[in-house]
N, C-alpha and C positions, 0 to 999 in steps of 0.2 A: 632307625638304629642300623649301623653298618654290620652286615653279616658276612662280609667278604672272607673272613677267616673261619667261617663255620663249614668245615669240610664234612661233617657228619650227614648233612642233608643238602647235597648239591642241587636237588630239584626245587628247593625253596628259593624264591627270588631274594637277592641281596637286600632289597628294600622292604621285605615283608616285616611288618611290625611284630615285636615279641609281646605276646599277651599271656599272662598267667591265668590259670583257671580260677573260677570263682571259689572263694574259701568256704569251707563247711562250717566254720566258726569265725566270728569277727576277729579273734586274736590269732588266727591261724593263717598261714600262707603256704601254698603248695605250687610246685613247678614240675613240669616234665623236663627232666635233665637235658635231653637232647634238643629241647626247644630253647634252652639258654644259649646265647651266643658264645662261641668258642674263640679264645684268643690263641693264635699260633705263637708258641713260646720257643719253638725250635723245630728242627726237621723231625716230623713224625710225632710231635708233642703238642697237645693243646690243653688249655686250662679253662674251665668254666667257673667263674666266681659266683657263689650263691649267697643269698642274704642270710644273715645270722644275727644273734643278739648283740648288744653293745659289747665291744671289746673282743669279739670272736671273729675269726676269719674261717670260712669254709669254702672248699673248691672241689671240683671233680677234674681229675687229670686222665686223659686218654693218651696212650703211647702206642704207636704202630709197631708191628713186629720188627725187631732189630734196632729200635730207637733207644737213644740215651738222652737223659736230661741234659740240656745244652750247657749248663754251668754247674759248678759245685754249689749245691743248695745249702743255705745257711739260715736257720731260723733261730734268732737269739732267744726267743721265748719258748722254744721247743716245738715239736710237731708230732702229730699223730695221723695215721691214715689207716683205712680199712680197704682191703683188696676186694673188689666186687667181682671182677672177671679177669682171666688171664693170669700171668705170673710176672712179678717184679723181682729184680735181682739187686740186692744191696751188698756190695763186697762179694763174699762167697755164699751168702745166704739167699735162698729162693723162697718167695712167699706167694702162695696161691689164694684162690677165692676163700673168703671167710677168715683171713688172717688180719689181725689188728697189729700194727707196728707203731711203736712209740720211740721218739728220739728226745733225749733230755735237752734242756736249754743249752744253746751255744754249740750244738752238734752240727757237723757238716757231713753231707752225703751226696752221692751222684747216682741215682737209680738208673737202671736200664732194663730192657726186656728182650727176650728172644721171641716170645709168643704174641706180644701185644698185651696191654693191661689197661684196665679201668679201675681207678681207685678214688675214694673220697677222703680228702684230707682236711685237717683243721689245726688251728693254733690260736693262742691268745694274742691279742694286740698288746702293746706295751702297758697301757693303763690297767688292763685286766691282769696281766702278768704280775705287775707290782702289787696290785690289790690282793692277789693270791699269795703274796709273800716272796715273790721273785726278787732277786737282788738287782738294784739299779746298776751296780758295777758290771753285771754281765751283759748289759745292753751297750753295744759298741756302734750301733747304727750302720751296720753293714747292709747294703741294699744291692739287689741286682734286678734287671728289668723283668724277670719272670715272676717276681714276688709282688707285683701290682701294688 
């Protein structure tokens, strides 16, 4: 697995395999977040995609001090994130550790940080969004490279 974009651990060789720890229960999976390969999505911004149940996307975003998300972020099915460390700025609002932020479907935002931030985000895939009562008319298939 290519780890060339994993800037969190420069001492780990790029060709080092990613191995998840043994689960404590057959239906459970666990990962050390920093061991999950990071995708560089912009200057000072990385995303680590995590496994989740059907129809759900989960990721960890790390932004360096002074970084801004590279594009206007648009999740047609909505988005939620929880700030783990640091501070993220959305418009004029500042959110620190322990803050849960929710964006309604079809919301656009472009977060940035002065301090650096780590957050864990999630949203529904299209099928889960529709199954939960989301409107098909709200899905316009907007896509940008940072949304994997």
